C-alpha positions as a Markdown table, in Angstrom:
| # | Residue | x | y | z |
|---|---|---|---|---|
| 1 | Met | 86.3 | 97.3 | 22.2 |
| 2 | Ala | 88.5 | 95.0 | 23.9 |
| 3 | Leu | 88.6 | 96.8 | 27.0 |
| 4 | Asn | 84.8 | 96.7 | 27.1 |
| 5 | Ser | 84.3 | 93.1 | 26.8 |
| 6 | Gly | 87.0 | 92.3 | 29.3 |
| 7 | Leu | 85.3 | 94.3 | 32.0 |
| 8 | Arg | 82.1 | 92.7 | 31.0 |
| 9 | Ser | 83.5 | 89.4 | 31.6 |
| 10 | Ala | 85.2 | 90.4 | 34.9 |
| 11 | Ser | 81.9 | 92.0 | 36.2 |
| 12 | Asn | 80.3 | 88.7 | 35.2 |
| 13 | Leu | 82.7 | 86.6 | 36.9 |
| 14 | Phe | 82.3 | 88.8 | 40.2 |
| 15 | Lys | 78.8 | 88.2 | 40.3 |
| 16 | Ser | 79.0 | 84.5 | 39.9 |
| 17 | Ser | 81.6 | 84.2 | 42.5 |
| 18 | Gln | 79.3 | 86.0 | 44.9 |
| 19 | Gln | 76.5 | 83.7 | 44.1 |
| 20 | Leu | 79.0 | 80.9 | 45.0 |
| 21 | Val | 79.9 | 82.5 | 48.2 |
| 22 | Ser | 76.9 | 83.6 | 49.2 |
| 23 | Lys | 75.3 | 80.1 | 48.5 |
| 24 | Ser | 78.1 | 78.5 | 50.6 |
| 25 | Val | 77.1 | 80.9 | 53.4 |
| 26 | Asn | 73.3 | 80.0 | 53.4 |
| 27 | Arg | 73.9 | 76.5 | 53.8 |
| 28 | Gly | 74.3 | 76.4 | 57.7 |
| 29 | Arg | 77.8 | 75.8 | 58.3 |
| 30 | Gly | 79.6 | 77.5 | 60.9 |
| 31 | Ile | 82.7 | 78.1 | 62.2 |
| 32 | His | 83.6 | 75.5 | 65.0 |
| 33 | Ser | 86.6 | 74.4 | 66.8 |
| 34 | Thr | 87.7 | 71.1 | 67.9 |
| 35 | Gly | 88.9 | 70.2 | 71.2 |
| 36 | Val | 92.3 | 70.3 | 73.0 |
| 37 | Lys | 94.3 | 67.2 | 72.3 |
| 38 | Arg | 96.8 | 66.5 | 74.9 |
| 39 | Met | 100.3 | 65.1 | 74.1 |
| 40 | Gly | 101.1 | 61.2 | 75.4 |
| 41 | Gly | 97.7 | 60.0 | 76.8 |
| 42 | Asp | 96.6 | 62.7 | 79.7 |
| 43 | His | 95.0 | 60.6 | 82.7 |
| 44 | Gly | 93.9 | 63.4 | 84.9 |
| 45 | His | 97.3 | 64.4 | 86.6 |
| 46 | Gly | 97.4 | 67.5 | 84.3 |
| 47 | His | 100.6 | 67.2 | 83.0 |
| 48 | Gly | 99.6 | 66.4 | 79.2 |
| 49 | His | 102.3 | 63.6 | 79.1 |
| 50 | Asp | 102.9 | 60.2 | 80.8 |
| 51 | Asp | 105.5 | 60.5 | 83.3 |
| 52 | Ala | 107.4 | 57.2 | 82.5 |
| 53 | Tyr | 108.1 | 58.0 | 79.2 |
| 54 | Tyr | 108.8 | 61.5 | 79.7 |
| 55 | Leu | 112.3 | 62.3 | 77.7 |
| 56 | His | 113.2 | 65.2 | 79.6 |
| 57 | Ala | 115.1 | 65.9 | 82.9 |
| 58 | Lys | 113.2 | 68.0 | 85.3 |
| 59 | His | 115.8 | 70.4 | 85.5 |
| 60 | Met | 117.2 | 69.8 | 81.8 |
| 61 | Tyr | 117.0 | 73.6 | 81.2 |
| 62 | Asn | 118.5 | 74.9 | 84.8 |
| 63 | Leu | 121.6 | 76.9 | 83.2 |
| 64 | Asp | 122.7 | 77.6 | 86.7 |
| 65 | Arg | 122.9 | 74.2 | 88.2 |
| 66 | Met | 125.0 | 73.5 | 84.8 |
| 67 | Lys | 128.4 | 71.4 | 85.7 |
| 68 | Asn | 131.8 | 73.5 | 84.2 |
| 69 | Gln | 129.4 | 76.4 | 83.4 |
| 70 | Lys | 132.5 | 78.6 | 82.5 |
| 71 | Leu | 133.8 | 76.2 | 80.3 |
| 72 | Gln | 131.0 | 75.0 | 78.3 |
| 73 | Val | 128.7 | 78.0 | 77.4 |
| 74 | Pro | 131.8 | 79.8 | 75.8 |
| 75 | Phe | 132.3 | 76.4 | 74.1 |
| 76 | Ala | 129.0 | 76.2 | 72.7 |
| 77 | Val | 128.9 | 79.8 | 72.1 |
| 78 | Leu | 132.3 | 79.5 | 70.2 |
| 79 | Thr | 130.6 | 76.6 | 68.4 |
| 80 | Ala | 127.6 | 77.9 | 67.0 |
| 81 | Val | 129.5 | 81.4 | 66.1 |
| 82 | Gly | 132.0 | 79.0 | 63.9 |
| 83 | Ile | 129.4 | 77.0 | 62.1 |
| 84 | Gly | 127.3 | 79.9 | 61.6 |
| 85 | Val | 130.2 | 81.7 | 60.2 |
| 86 | Thr | 132.3 | 78.6 | 58.4 |
| 87 | Val | 129.0 | 77.3 | 56.5 |
| 88 | Pro | 127.7 | 80.3 | 54.5 |
| 89 | Ile | 131.8 | 80.7 | 53.3 |
| 90 | Phe | 132.0 | 77.2 | 52.5 |
| 91 | Ala | 128.9 | 77.3 | 50.4 |
| 92 | Val | 129.8 | 80.8 | 48.8 |
| 93 | Val | 133.3 | 78.7 | 47.7 |
| 94 | Tyr | 131.5 | 75.7 | 46.7 |
| 95 | Gln | 129.3 | 77.6 | 44.5 |
| 96 | Gln | 132.1 | 80.2 | 42.9 |
| 97 | Lys | 134.2 | 76.9 | 42.0 |
| 98 | Lys | 130.6 | 75.6 | 40.6 |
| 99 | Thr | 130.4 | 78.2 | 38.5 |
| 100 | Ala | 134.1 | 78.5 | 37.2 |
| 101 | Ser | 134.3 | 75.2 | 36.2 |
| 102 | Ala | 131.2 | 75.0 | 34.0 |
């Protein structure tokens, strides 16, 4: 008996939701998109930013032109790996200390 009334109420809910969906579709609203927003006041020169206020250097990411590359790149990799290993170990030790004191 409960299963029958549950199915009946579910079908009524489904019918009412279909009616709501069909009403909202018939209102005439369509899918539309907005215009493309440019960063920093594009004044027609095609860069999407103001050159006077642009923070990055033109050749900021040219790794082949980096000064002291043989020193800086291994140092950066070692630092990233060190942080990636040290932070989780510190977090586990801290959590275990917290749990042991409780």
